[in-house]
FIROFI-599124 format. One record per residue: residue in one letter; residue number from 1; x, y, z of N, C-alpha, C, O in turn. Coordinates in nm, 4 decimals, m for minus. Example, Ala and Ser with C-alpha at 12.3 -4.5 7.8 and 13.67 -1.06 7.14 Angstrom:
! FIROFI-599124
<A,1,<1.3190,m0.5690,0.7800>,<1.2300,m0.4500,0.7800>,<1.3200,m0.3300,0.7800>,<1.4236,m0.3319,0.8465>> <S,2,<1.2850,m0.2250,0.7080>,<1.3670,m0.1060,0.7140>,<1.2900,0.0030,0.7870>,<1.3409,0.1138,0.8039>> 
END
This chain:
! FIROFI-599124
<M,1,<0.0811,m0.1173,m0.0003>,<m0.0021,m0.0019,m0.0019>,<0.0845,0.1270,0.0038>,<0.0366,0.2345,m0.0319>> <R,2,<0.2050,0.1166,0.0462>,<0.2956,0.2337,0.0489>,<0.3213,0.2727,m0.0942>,<0.3258,0.3928,m0.1209>> <T,3,<0.3385,0.1838,m0.1879>,<0.3595,0.2179,m0.3270>,<0.2426,0.2820,m0.3871>,<0.2578,0.3796,m0.4606>> <V,4,<0.1208,0.2314,m0.3595>,<0.0021,0.2902,m0.4101>,<m0.0188,0.4312,m0.3577>,<m0.0617,0.5197,m0.4318>> <Y,5,<0.0114,0.4524,m0.2311>,<0.0041,0.5846,m0.1723>,<0.0954,0.6764,m0.2431>,<0.0566,0.7866,m0.2817>> <K,6,<0.2224,0.6314,m0.2621>,<0.3233,0.7170,m0.3192>,<0.2849,0.7509,m0.4668>,<0.3028,0.8654,m0.5083>> <V,7,<0.2334,0.6554,m0.5454>,<0.1971,0.6781,m0.6813>,<0.0723,0.7740,m0.6884>,<0.0663,0.8604,m0.7759>> <L,8,<m0.0228,0.7581,m0.5988>,<m0.1388,0.8467,m0.5987>,<m0.0905,0.9944,m0.5702>,<m0.1312,1.0888,m0.6381>> <A,9,<m0.0054,1.0082,m0.4705>,<0.0430,1.1392,m0.4344>,<0.1166,1.2003,m0.5486>,<0.0966,1.3187,m0.5761>> <Y,10,<0.2033,1.1254,m0.6193>,<0.2697,1.1767,m0.7405>,<0.1695,1.2129,m0.8462>,<0.1870,1.3135,m0.9150>> <F,11,<0.0641,1.1342,m0.8622>,<m0.0427,1.1652,m0.9626>,<m0.1006,1.2993,m0.9324>,<m0.1205,1.3795,m1.0236>> <V,12,<m0.1298,1.3283,m0.8014>,<m0.1868,1.4592,m0.7684>,<m0.0923,1.5718,m0.8167>,<m0.1355,1.6699,m0.8772>> <A,13,<0.0319,1.5546,m0.7888>,<0.1350,1.6591,m0.8271>,<0.1389,1.6704,m0.9820>,<0.1419,1.7812,m1.0357>> <I,14,<0.1390,1.5599,m1.0504>,<0.1404,1.5620,m1.1966>,<0.0162,1.6328,m1.2553>,<0.0243,1.7118,m1.3494>> <E,15,<m0.0993,1.5995,m1.1937>,<m0.2238,1.6637,m1.2363>,<m0.2252,1.8114,m1.2131>,<m0.2833,1.8868,m1.2910>> <V,16,<m0.1625,1.8530,m1.1079>,<m0.1540,2.0003,m1.0825>,<m0.0699,2.0650,m1.1889>,<m0.0981,2.1767,m1.2322>> <A,17,<0.0348,1.9945,m1.2317>,<0.1244,2.0508,m1.3411>,<0.0417,2.0530,m1.4739>,<0.0496,2.1485,m1.5512>> <V,18,<m0.0358,1.9475,m1.4969>,<m0.1207,1.9418,m1.6190>,<m0.2223,2.0612,m1.6140>,<m0.2471,2.1252,m1.7162>> <Q,19,<m0.2773,2.0884,m1.5003>,<m0.3707,2.1960,m1.4817>,<m0.3064,2.3329,m1.5226>,<m0.3677,2.4131,m1.5930>> <A,20,<m0.1822,2.3556,m1.4761>,<m0.1144,2.4754,m1.5098>,<m0.0904,2.4863,m1.6615>,<m0.1108,2.5902,m1.7243>> <M,21,<m0.0466,2.3743,m1.7144>,<m0.0147,2.3702,m1.8589>,<m0.1423,2.3991,m1.9429>,<m0.1393,2.4772,m2.0380>> <A,22,<m0.2541,2.3333,m1.9041>,<m0.3804,2.3464,m1.9753>,<m0.4225,2.4902,m1.9735>,<m0.4552,2.5472,m2.0776>> <A,23,<m0.4223,2.5508,m1.8547>,<m0.4700,2.6894,m1.8377>,<m0.3920,2.7844,m1.9204>,<m0.4479,2.8668,m1.9927>> <V,24,<m0.2574,2.7732,m1.9099>,<m0.1746,2.8671,m1.9833>,<m0.1870,2.8488,m2.1335>,<m0.1866,2.9459,m2.2092>> <W,25,<m0.1982,2.7214,m2.1767>,<m0.2172,2.6926,m2.3203>,<m0.3468,2.7547,m2.3719>,<m0.3495,2.8109,m2.4813>> <A,26,<m0.4533,2.7448,m2.2940>,<m0.5831,2.8010,m2.3321>,<m0.5744,2.9545,m2.3356>,<m0.6233,3.0190,m2.4284>> <I,27,<m0.5125,3.0093,m2.2348>,<m0.5062,3.1562,m2.2297>,<m0.4235,3.2119,m2.3439>,<m0.4570,3.3148,m2.4026>> <A,28,<m0.3127,3.1411,m2.3750>,<m0.2279,3.1843,m2.4860>,<m0.3063,3.1765,m2.6168>,<m0.3000,3.2695,m2.6973>> <G,29,<m0.3803,3.0675,m2.6399>,<m0.4690,3.0517,m2.7576>,<m0.5736,3.1608,m2.7634>,<m0.6031,3.2128,m2.8711>> <L,30,<m0.6297,3.1960,m2.6504>,<m0.7284,3.3024,m2.6512>,<m0.6717,3.4344,m2.6880>,<m0.7336,3.5126,m2.7601>> <G,31,<m0.5514,3.4603,m2.6378>,<m0.4816,3.5834,m2.6742>,<m0.4539,3.5959,m2.8252>,<m0.4755,3.6999,m2.8874>> <K,32,<m0.4056,3.4855,m2.8789>,<m0.3757,3.4777,m3.0211>,<m0.5032,3.4953,m3.1024>,<m0.5038,3.5659,m3.2032>> <W,33,<m0.6095,3.4318,m3.0591>,<m0.7384,3.4434,m3.1294>,<m0.7922,3.5857,m3.1261>,<m0.8441,3.6330,m3.2272>> <V,34,<m0.7818,3.6542,m3.0158>,<m0.8270,3.7889,m3.0069>,<m0.7365,3.8792,m3.0959>,<m0.7899,3.9652,m3.1660>> <E,35,<m0.6062,3.8633,m3.0958>,<m0.5171,3.9369,m3.1853>,<m0.5554,3.9172,m3.3278>,<m0.5318,4.0081,m3.4074>> <G,36,<m0.6124,3.8069,m3.3676>,<m0.6458,3.7743,m3.5076>,<m0.7926,3.8241,m3.5342>,<m0.8476,3.7950,m3.6404>> <G,37,<m0.8531,3.8953,m3.4430>,<m0.9844,3.9579,m3.4678>,<m1.1002,3.8918,m3.3915>,<m1.2143,3.9374,m3.3989>> <G,38,<m1.0703,3.7877,m3.3208>,<m1.1801,3.7250,m3.2355>,<m1.2231,3.8163,m3.1276>,<m1.1484,3.9011,m3.0788>> <V,39,<m1.3514,3.7956,m3.0898>,<m1.4166,3.8858,m2.9911>,<m1.4619,3.7904,m2.8757>,<m1.5243,3.6865,m2.8972>> <V,40,<m1.4253,3.8341,m2.7517>,<m1.4720,3.7636,m2.6346>,<m1.5858,3.8488,m2.5764>,<m1.5676,3.9634,m2.5352>> <D,41,<m1.7036,3.7860,m2.5754>,<m1.8253,3.8477,m2.5199>,<m1.9096,3.7382,m2.4558>,<m1.8736,3.6205,m2.4517>> <K,42,<m2.0286,3.7863,m2.4041>,<m2.1149,3.6881,m2.3377>,<m2.1610,3.5786,m2.4281>,<m2.1773,3.4642,m2.3855>> <A,43,<m2.1822,3.6124,m2.5525>,<m2.2276,3.5103,m2.6515>,<m2.1179,3.4010,m2.6687>,<m2.1503,3.2827,m2.6790>> <L,44,<m1.9934,3.4393,m2.6715>,<m1.8864,3.3426,m2.6841>,<m1.8809,3.2567,m2.5585>,<m1.8654,3.1350,m2.5689>> <M,45,<m1.8928,3.3143,m2.4441>,<m1.8837,3.2400,m2.3190>,<m1.9980,3.1367,m2.3093>,<m1.9766,3.0312,m2.2494>> <E,46,<m2.1125,3.1603,m2.3624>,<m2.2220,3.0754,m2.3552>,<m2.2378,2.9832,m2.4716>,<m2.3262,2.8975,m2.4703>> <S,47,<m2.1498,2.9984,m2.5796>,<m2.1592,2.9125,m2.6973>,<m2.1041,2.7737,m2.6650>,<m2.0269,2.7538,m2.5713>> <E,48,<m2.1465,2.6825,m2.7448>,<m2.1069,2.5429,m2.7252>,<m1.9870,2.5104,m2.8234>,<m1.9252,2.4044,m2.8141>> <G,49,<m1.9577,2.6053,m2.9165>,<m1.8546,2.5753,m3.0079>,<m1.7088,2.5935,m2.9601>,<m1.6832,2.6326,m2.8463>> <M,50,<m1.6161,2.5640,m3.0502>,<m1.4740,2.5795,m3.0134>,<m1.4155,2.6871,m3.1105>,<m1.3657,2.6512,m3.2172>> <P,51,<m1.4209,2.8118,m3.0764>,<m1.3729,2.9170,m3.1716>,<m1.2244,2.9075,m3.2017>,<m1.1802,2.9559,m3.3059>> <F,52,<m1.1464,2.8468,m3.1141>,<m1.0020,2.8288,m3.1359>,<m0.9646,2.6967,m3.0726>,<m1.0231,2.6590,m2.9711>> <P,53,<m0.8649,2.6222,m3.1314>,<m0.8348,2.4953,m3.0817>,<m0.7888,2.4873,m2.9331>,<m0.8137,2.3883,m2.8643>> <E,54,<m0.7211,2.5947,m2.8866>,<m0.6685,2.5877,m2.7522>,<m0.7769,2.6012,m2.6447>,<m0.7455,2.5936,m2.5260>> <V,55,<m0.9050,2.6212,m2.6835>,<m1.0142,2.6234,m2.5886>,<m1.0234,2.4849,m2.5139>,<m1.0764,2.4727,m2.4035>> <A,56,<m0.9693,2.3872,m2.5815>,<m0.9625,2.2546,m2.5191>,<m0.8873,2.2593,m2.3845>,<m0.9142,2.1781,m2.2959>> <G,57,<m0.7971,2.3502,m2.3699>,<m0.7207,2.3663,m2.2431>,<m0.8174,2.4014,m2.1312>,<m0.8064,2.3468,m2.0214>> <F,58,<m0.9096,2.4890,m2.1556>,<m1.0137,2.5236,m2.0580>,<m1.0919,2.4029,m2.0118>,<m1.1197,2.3843,m1.8933>> <I,59,<m1.1270,2.3199,m2.1123>,<m1.2085,2.2016,m2.0885>,<m1.1290,2.1025,m2.0045>,<m1.1831,2.0483,m1.9081>> <V,60,<m1.0047,2.0772,m2.0368>,<m0.9190,1.9852,m1.9643>,<m0.9002,2.0350,m1.8204>,<m0.9046,1.9560,m1.7261>> <H,61,<m0.8789,2.1684,m1.8039>,<m0.8674,2.2313,m1.6778>,<m0.9889,2.2097,m1.5900>,<m0.9789,2.1747,m1.4724>> <G,62,<m1.1020,2.2315,m1.6503>,<m1.2292,2.2132,m1.5790>,<m1.2579,2.0702,m1.5330>,<m1.2997,2.0465,m1.4197>> <I,63,<m1.2345,1.9768,m1.6234>,<m1.2576,1.8349,m1.5923>,<m1.1594,1.7844,m1.4905>,<m1.1983,1.7183,m1.3942>> <N,64,<m1.0345,1.8138,m1.5093>,<m0.9361,1.7748,m1.4130>,<m0.9601,1.8272,m1.2759>,<m0.9534,1.7536,m1.1774>> <G,65,<m0.9883,1.9548,m1.2688>,<m1.0118,2.0223,m1.1392>,<m1.1371,1.9826,m1.0698>,<m1.1435,1.9859,m0.9469>> <T,66,<m1.2387,1.9444,m1.1453>,<m1.3664,1.9128,m1.0877>,<m1.3755,1.7669,m1.0525>,<m1.4325,1.7340,m0.9484>> <F,67,<m1.3210,1.6746,m1.1355>,<m1.3382,1.5354,m1.1166>,<m1.2109,1.4522,m1.0864>,<m1.2023,1.3759,m0.9901>> <V,68,<m1.1136,1.4738,m1.1770>,<m0.9951,1.3818,m1.1712>,<m0.9094,1.4068,m1.0452>,<m0.8797,1.3118,m0.9728>> <I,69,<m0.8692,1.5318,m1.0174>,<m0.7844,1.5551,m0.9051>,<m0.8549,1.5242,m0.7677>,<m0.7948,1.4637,m0.6788>> <P,70,<m0.9781,1.5657,m0.7543>,<m1.0475,1.5319,m0.6260>,<m1.0675,1.3777,m0.6116>,<m1.0643,1.3241,m0.5009>> <G,71,<m1.0881,1.3085,m0.7270>,<m1.0949,1.1589,m0.7143>,<m0.9664,1.0962,m0.6719>,<m0.9645,1.0069,m0.5871>> <I,72,<m0.8547,1.1438,m0.7325>,<m0.7240,1.0888,m0.6915>,<m0.6927,1.1215,m0.5453>,<m0.6412,1.0377,m0.4714>> <A,73,<m0.7257,1.2486,m0.5039>,<m0.6995,1.2882,m0.3640>,<m0.7845,1.2049,m0.2662>,<m0.7418,1.1734,m0.1551>> <L,74,<m0.9013,1.1720,m0.3098>,<m0.9904,1.0866,m0.2206>,<m0.9339,0.9413,m0.2121>,<m0.9381,0.8783,m0.1064>> <L,75,<m0.8827,0.8920,m0.3232>,<m0.8200,0.7580,m0.3240>,<m0.6928,0.7613,m0.2362>,<m0.6649,0.6651,m0.1647>> <L,76,<m0.6143,0.8740,m0.2417>,<m0.4955,0.8879,m0.1581>,<m0.5360,0.8843,m0.0119>,<m0.4716,0.8171,0.0686>> <L,77,<m0.6448,0.9580,0.0243>,<m0.6888,0.9587,0.1578>,<m0.7314,0.8206,0.2083>,<m0.6951,0.7798,0.3186>> <I,78,<m0.8061,0.7521,0.1288>,<m0.8457,0.6135,0.1619>,<m0.7288,0.5261,0.1782>,<m0.7201,0.4528,0.2766>> <T,79,<m0.6338,0.5301,0.0825>,<m0.5128,0.4467,0.0846>,<m0.4292,0.4786,0.2115>,<m0.3653,0.3889,0.2665>> <S,80,<m0.4294,0.5986,0.2556>,<m0.3464,0.6366,0.3691>,<m0.3811,0.5552,0.4961>,<m0.2952,0.5360,0.5822>> <F,81,<m0.5056,0.5081,0.5076>,<m0.5432,0.4321,0.6241>,<m0.4793,0.2957,0.6214>,<m0.4655,0.2337,0.7268>> <F,82,<m0.4391,0.2452,0.5047>,<m0.3858,0.1122,0.4912>,<m0.2309,0.1135,0.4677>,<m0.1674,0.0081,0.4663>> <A,83,<m0.1736,0.2319,0.4500>,<m0.0279,0.2399,0.4194>,<0.0559,0.2048,0.5427>,<0.1713,0.1647,0.5273>> <R,84,<0.0063,0.2173,0.6550>,<0.0781,0.1898,0.7830>,<0.2108,0.2580,0.7958>,<0.3130,0.2005,0.8332>> <V,85,<0.2027,0.3834,0.7625>,<0.3279,0.4704,0.7719>,<0.2932,0.5844,0.8590>,<0.1874,0.6450,0.8426>> <R,86,<0.3821,0.6174,0.9552>,<0.3572,0.7323,1.0411>,<0.3478,0.8603,0.9587>,<0.4369,0.8926,0.8802>> <G,87,<0.2351,0.9338,0.9793>,<0.2163,1.0596,0.9123>,<0.1417,1.0485,0.7780>,<0.1022,1.1498,0.7204>> <A,88,<0.1230,0.9270,0.7294>,<0.0558,0.9141,0.5979>,<m0.0833,0.9729,0.5942>,<m0.1231,1.0399,0.4990>> <I,89,<m0.1595,0.9440,0.7065>,<m0.2963,0.9973,0.7057>,<m0.2923,1.1510,0.7116>,<m0.3661,1.2196,0.6409>> <K,90,<m0.2044,1.2021,0.7975>,<m0.1944,1.3537,0.8147>,<m0.1647,1.4149,0.6848>,<m0.2326,1.5119,0.6509>> <W,91,<m0.0694,1.3696,0.6052>,<m0.0354,1.4335,0.4788>,<m0.1423,1.4113,0.3696>,<m0.1627,1.4974,0.2840>> <A,92,<m0.2087,1.2976,0.3736>,<m0.3194,1.2746,0.2808>,<m0.4346,1.3674,0.3099>,<m0.4994,1.4138,0.2162>> <V,93,<m0.4627,1.3964,0.4328>,<m0.5684,1.4859,0.4805>,<m0.5352,1.6243,0.4303>,<m0.6211,1.6952,0.3779>> <I,94,<m0.4042,1.6639,0.4477>,<m0.3636,1.8000,0.4048>,<m0.3825,1.8159,0.2544>,<m0.4343,1.9166,0.2061>> <V,95,<m0.3381,1.7113,0.1810>,<m0.3554,1.7184,0.0301>,<m0.5002,1.7235,m0.0010>,<m0.5380,1.8002,m0.0896>> <F,96,<m0.5855,1.6490,0.0636>,<m0.7279,1.6491,0.0361>,<m0.7909,1.7817,0.0647>,<m0.8707,1.8315,m0.0146>> <V,97,<m0.7561,1.8405,0.1780>,<m0.8109,1.9729,0.2120>,<m0.7675,2.0744,0.1103>,<m0.8477,2.1559,0.0646>> <L,98,<m0.6397,2.0704,0.0740>,<m0.5895,2.1680,m0.0289>,<m0.6684,2.1527,m0.1598>,<m0.7001,2.2523,m0.2248>> <V,99,<m0.7001,2.0285,m0.1983>,<m0.7742,2.0044,m0.3207>,<m0.9195,2.0621,m0.3068>,<m0.9720,2.1230,m0.4000>> <V,100,<m0.9804,2.0412,m0.1904>,<m1.1172,2.0946,m0.1733>,<m1.1054,2.2479,m0.1755>,<m1.1872,2.3106,m0.2428>> <V,101,<m1.0142,2.3099,m0.1101>,<m0.9941,2.4547,m0.1109>,<m0.9689,2.5024,m0.2519>,<m1.0238,2.6051,m0.2918>> <Q,102,<m0.8877,2.4319,m0.3294>,<m0.8538,2.4630,m0.4678>,<m0.9807,2.4714,m0.5479>,<m1.0034,2.5691,m0.6192>> <G,103,<m1.0617,2.3724,m0.5372>,<m1.1888,2.3694,m0.6139>,<m1.2804,2.4842,m0.5772>,<m1.3442,2.5424,m0.6649>> <Q,104,<m1.2885,2.5182,m0.4485>,<m1.3768,2.6271,m0.4106>,<m1.3182,2.7617,m0.4626>,<m1.3931,2.8455,m0.5129>> <L,105,<m1.1874,2.7819,m0.4507>,<m1.1256,2.9007,m0.4960>,<m1.1472,2.9156,m0.6502>,<m1.1701,3.0254,m0.7010>> <G,106,<m1.1389,2.8029,m0.7198>,<m1.1602,2.8046,m0.8658>,<m1.2978,2.8505,m0.9018>,<m1.3141,2.9368,m0.9881>> <F,107,<m1.3983,2.7942,m0.8369>,<m1.5324,2.8298,m0.8630>,<m1.5624,2.9725,m0.8198>,<m1.6286,3.0467,m0.8923>> <L,108,<m1.5150,3.0108,m0.7040>,<m1.5362,3.1437,m0.6506>,<m1.4611,3.2497,m0.7327>,<m1.5011,3.3660,m0.7373>> <G,109,<m1.3528,3.2079,m0.7966>,<m1.2786,3.2997,m0.8770>,<m1.3539,3.3571,m0.9963>,<m1.3193,3.4633,m1.0481>> <H,110,<m1.4550,3.2870,m1.0380>,<m1.5413,3.3339,m1.1470>,<m1.6362,3.4462,m1.0974>,<m1.6928,3.5202,m1.1779>> <E,111,<m1.6514,3.4568,m0.9728>,<m1.7384,3.5691,m0.9158>,<m1.6491,3.6798,m0.8630>,<m1.6763,3.7971,m0.8886>> <I,112,<m1.5437,3.6466,m0.7903>,<m1.4504,3.7476,m0.7346>,<m1.3161,3.7216,m0.7978>,<m1.2470,3.6288,m0.7560>> <T,113,<m1.2774,3.7957,m0.8925>,<m1.1542,3.7702,m0.9702>,<m1.0309,3.7703,m0.8874>,<m0.9362,3.6995,m0.9218>> <A,114,<m1.0247,3.8462,m0.7783>,<m0.9109,3.8506,m0.6971>,<m0.8795,3.7126,m0.6287>,<m0.7652,3.6820,m0.5948>> <V,115,<m0.9878,3.6322,m0.6111>,<m0.9701,3.5012,m0.5550>,<m0.8978,3.4111,m0.6540>,<m0.8355,3.3135,m0.6122>> <A,116,<m0.9036,3.4395,m0.7811>,<m0.8281,3.3578,m0.8795>,<m0.6784,3.3568,m0.8474>,<m0.6098,3.2568,m0.8687>> <A,117,<m0.6292,3.4697,m0.7959>,<m0.4871,3.4716,m0.7568>,<m0.4572,3.3677,m0.6472>,<m0.3557,3.2983,m0.6507>> <L,118,<m0.5455,3.3601,m0.5540>,<m0.5353,3.2596,m0.4449>,<m0.5415,3.1172,m0.4983>,<m0.4748,3.0260,m0.4494>> <H,119,<m0.6277,3.1020,m0.6048>,<m0.6395,2.9686,m0.6704>,<m0.4941,2.9277,m0.7258>,<m0.4511,2.8131,m0.7121>> <G,120,<m0.4281,3.0211,m0.7836>,<m0.2889,2.9963,m0.8365>,<m0.1930,2.9669,m0.7265>,<m0.1103,2.8765,m0.7387>> <L,121,<m0.2018,3.0421,m0.6169>,<m0.1150,3.0220,m0.5020>,<m0.1384,2.8901,m0.4337>,<m0.0452,2.8179,m0.3985>> <N,122,<m0.2612,2.8614,m0.4163>,<m0.3010,2.7298,m0.3510>,<m0.2514,2.6108,m0.4337>,<m0.2102,2.5080,m0.3800>> <A,123,<m0.2570,2.6286,m0.5701>,<m0.2026,2.5273,m0.6556>,<m0.0577,2.4909,m0.6320>,<m0.0197,2.3740,m0.6381>> <L,124,<0.0254,2.5955,m0.6040>,<0.1595,2.5725,m0.5704>,<0.1741,2.4985,m0.4402>,<0.2567,2.4081,m0.4276>> <A,125,<0.0927,2.5374,m0.3422>,<0.0988,2.4713,m0.2135>,<0.0597,2.3239,m0.2292>,<0.1241,2.2359,m0.1720>> <L,126,<m0.0470,2.2974,m0.3076>,<m0.0902,2.1630,m0.3349>,<0.0173,2.0814,m0.4050>,<0.0418,1.9671,m0.3665>> <F,127,<0.0788,2.1344,m0.5019>,<0.1898,2.0668,m0.5767>,<0.3005,2.0266,m0.4847>,<0.3462,1.9124,m0.4897>> <G,128,<0.3460,2.1179,m0.3993>,<0.4518,2.0899,m0.3055>,<0.4150,1.9896,m0.2028>,<0.4946,1.9019,m0.1692>> <T,129,<0.2900,2.0008,m0.1494>,<0.2474,1.9080,m0.0480>,<0.2329,1.7694,m0.0995>,<0.2676,1.6729,m0.0315>> <A,130,<0.1797,1.7574,m0.2240>,<0.1646,1.6190,m0.2831>,<0.3001,1.5583,m0.3124>,<0.3183,1.4379,m0.2943>> <L,131,<0.3972,1.6394,m0.3578>,<0.5300,1.5866,m0.3783>,<0.5958,1.5384,m0.2459>,<0.6598,1.4334,m0.2406>> <Y,132,<0.5770,1.6202,m0.1394>,<0.6238,1.5860,m0.0111>,<0.5644,1.4553,0.0422>,<0.6350,1.3686,0.0936>> <A,133,<0.4336,1.4449,0.0281>,<0.3667,1.3269,0.0744>,<0.4163,1.2007,0.0015>,<0.4296,1.0952,0.0634>> <A,134,<0.4435,1.2112,m0.1288>,<0.4968,1.1002,m0.2051>,<0.6403,1.0642,m0.1638>,<0.6726,0.9479,m0.1395>> <R,135,<0.7216,1.1637,m0.1570>,<0.8689,1.1455,m0.1329>,<0.8941,1.0950,0.0061>,<0.9905,1.0215,0.0273>> <R,136,<0.8097,1.1318,0.1043>,<0.8374,1.0874,0.2384>,<0.8123,0.9383,0.2575>,<0.8509,0.8844,0.3612>> <M,137,<0.7502,0.8697,0.1638>,<0.7306,0.7213,0.1751>,<0.8637,0.6456,0.1662>,<0.8739,0.5314,0.2108>> <R,138,<0.9642,0.7095,0.1090>,<1.0941,0.6452,0.1031>,<1.1555,0.6302,0.2368>,<1.2193,0.5280,0.2622>> <T,139,<1.1407,0.7269,0.3265>,<1.2101,0.7258,0.4526>,<1.1184,0.7232,0.5751>,<1.1663,0.7248,0.6885>> <A,140,<0.9852,0.7191,0.5524>,<0.8962,0.7224,0.6615>,<0.8981,0.5942,0.7451>,<0.9099,0.4832,0.6932>> <A,141,<0.8864,0.6137,0.8731>,<0.8925,0.4925,0.9655>,<0.7522,0.4300,0.9719>,<0.6523,0.5013,0.9617>> <P,142,<0.7446,0.3001,0.9884>,<0.6152,0.2370,1.0036>,<0.5427,0.2909,1.1224>,<0.6035,0.3345,1.2202>> <S,143,<0.4085,0.2877,1.1135>,<0.3282,0.3462,1.2232>,<0.3092,0.2431,1.3359>,<0.2768,0.2808,1.4485>> <T,144,<0.3286,0.1157,1.3073>,<0.3133,0.0186,1.4044>,<0.4435,m0.0580,1.4245>,<0.5095,m0.0905,1.3258>> <V,145,<0.4834,m0.0882,1.5478>,<0.6053,m0.1635,1.5699>,<0.5727,m0.3067,1.5688>,<0.4715,m0.3457,1.6270>> <S,146,<0.6537,m0.3914,1.5045>,<0.6350,m0.5358,1.5044>,<0.6348,m0.5912,1.6450>,<0.7112,m0.5447,1.7297>> <P,147,<0.5500,m0.6905,1.6721>,<0.5550,m0.7448,1.8018>,<0.6885,m0.8149,1.8227>,<0.7470,m0.8703,1.7296>> <P,148,<0.7357,m0.8111,1.9488>,<0.8641,m0.8734,1.9772>,<0.8551,m1.0232,1.9532>,<0.7478,m1.0825,1.9645>> <E,149,<0.9657,m1.0826,1.9209>,<0.9674,m1.2222,1.8960>,<0.9476,m1.2956,2.0293>,<0.9902,m1.2510,2.1358>> <E,150,<0.8806,m1.4103,2.0170>,<0.8551,m1.4845,2.1427>,<0.9843,m1.5544,2.1859>,<1.0645,m1.6046,2.1072>> <R,151,<0.9963,m1.5523,2.3220>,<1.1112,m1.6229,2.3731>,<1.0725,m1.7608,2.4146>,<0.9687,m1.7842,2.4765>> <V,152,<1.1534,m1.8454,2.3811>,<1.1260,m1.9866,2.4215>,<1.2166,m2.0173,2.5425>,<1.3396,m2.0162,2.5381>> <E,153,<1.1427,m2.0443,2.6495>,<1.2113,m2.0770,2.7730>,<1.2575,m2.2203,2.7729>,<1.1803,m2.3120,2.7448>> <T,154,<1.3789,m2.2386,2.8032>,<1.4303,m2.3776,2.8143>,<1.4353,m2.4139,2.9610>,<1.4790,m2.3368,3.0464>> <P,155,<1.3885,m2.5352,2.9863>,<1.3860,m2.5788,3.1299>,<1.5337,m2.5923,3.1786>,<1.6229,m2.6404,3.1088>> <V,156,<1.5498,m2.5469,3.3003>,<1.6895,m2.5606,3.3618>,<1.7012,m2.6819,3.4477>,<1.8074,m2.7072,3.5046>> 
END
């Protein structure tokens, strides 16, 4: 279970990196599209079409942030109970809480744009915490000590 825990924690960190890449790719594509004469208005925001190919980055960012990363973080939390490593549960809870906060900041950022800056900052905290949770599996001590070996008494 230690390996599963470690892999899931690394997956969270990888997905955070994918999130950053997808968002920046989409924003760069949007900028290029606007420079080419495209117009961003309410009609565009509500349209179902793909006015420029990089809009897929927004879709990837939304799906990963809403479903994929929270799912992986939940699996990490569940796995932490079986990893039998000191601190595994604590760090899985921290990762999970940061994921929940990240989602809320992301949704709230659409209403209060200043919160979007906190969404980016929290992403960095989540990335670092997930990496730490994964890397500490190499040196973490077991949470339970093995029972001492039974002594066999020899008659005197």
